[in-house]
C-alpha positions in Angstrom: -11.0 10.0 -17.9 -8.9 10.6 -14.7 -11.7 9.0 -12.6 -11.6 5.8 -14.8 -7.9 5.7 -14.8 -7.8 6.0 -11.0 -10.2 3.1 -10.6 -8.0 1.0 -13.0 -4.8 1.9 -11.2 -6.2 1.3 -7.7 -7.6 -2.2 -8.6 -5.6 -5.4 -8.6 -3.3 -6.2 -10.3 -2.3 -2.6 -11.2 -1.9 -1.4 -7.6 0.7 -4.2 -7.2 2.8 -2.9 -10.1 5.8 -0.8 -9.2 5.8 1.5 -12.3 3.3 2.5 -15.0 3.8 4.7 -18.1 0.8 6.6 -19.5 1.2 8.3 -22.9 -0.9 11.4 -23.6 -1.8 13.3 -26.8 -1.1 16.8 -25.6 1.4 18.5 -23.3 -1.3 20.2 -21.4 -3.3 17.0 -21.0 -0.3 15.2 -19.7 0.5 17.9 -17.1 -3.2 18.0 -16.0 -3.4 14.3 -15.6 -0.2 14.1 -13.6 -1.6 16.8 -11.3 -4.9 15.0 -10.9 -3.2 11.7 -10.1 -1.0 13.4 -7.5 -4.0 15.0 -5.9 -5.6 11.5 -5.7 -2.7 10.0 -3.9 -0.6 8.6 -6.7 3.1 9.4 -7.0 3.2 10.7 -10.6 5.4 12.9 -12.7 5.0 14.3 -16.2 7.5 14.6 -19.1 6.7 16.7 -22.2 8.2 19.2 -24.6 7.4 22.3 -22.5 9.4 21.1 -19.6 13.0 22.2 -19.5 15.8 19.5 -19.7 16.5 19.6 -16.0 12.8 19.1 -15.3 12.6 16.1 -17.6 15.8 14.6 -16.1 14.3 15.1 -12.6 11.1 13.3 -13.5 13.1 10.4 -15.0 15.3 10.1 -12.0 12.3 10.0 -9.6 10.7 7.3 -11.8 13.9 5.2 -11.9 14.3 5.5 -8.2 10.7 4.4 -7.5 9.8 7.8 -6.0 7.3 8.3 -8.8 5.3 5.3 -10.0 3.3 6.9 -12.8 
C-alpha cells in the first residue's frame, strides 16, 4: 500500500500539490503510514485518537504552515 501511495504522490500532478490529506482506518495504520512516508522523503504528520491534544495541535500547525504536506 505505501509503495503504491508513494508512486501516486511522486507522480504529476500530485507532486505539484501543496497539501494532501489521507484518511486511514486504524490509529496504528495511520501512524505507520506517516512514518513510512517520512522515511521515503515526504513531509508527513499523523493525527489520531491516541495522540495527546498538544500532539494533534502540533501536527495541524505544521500542516497549516506547509511544513507537513501529507
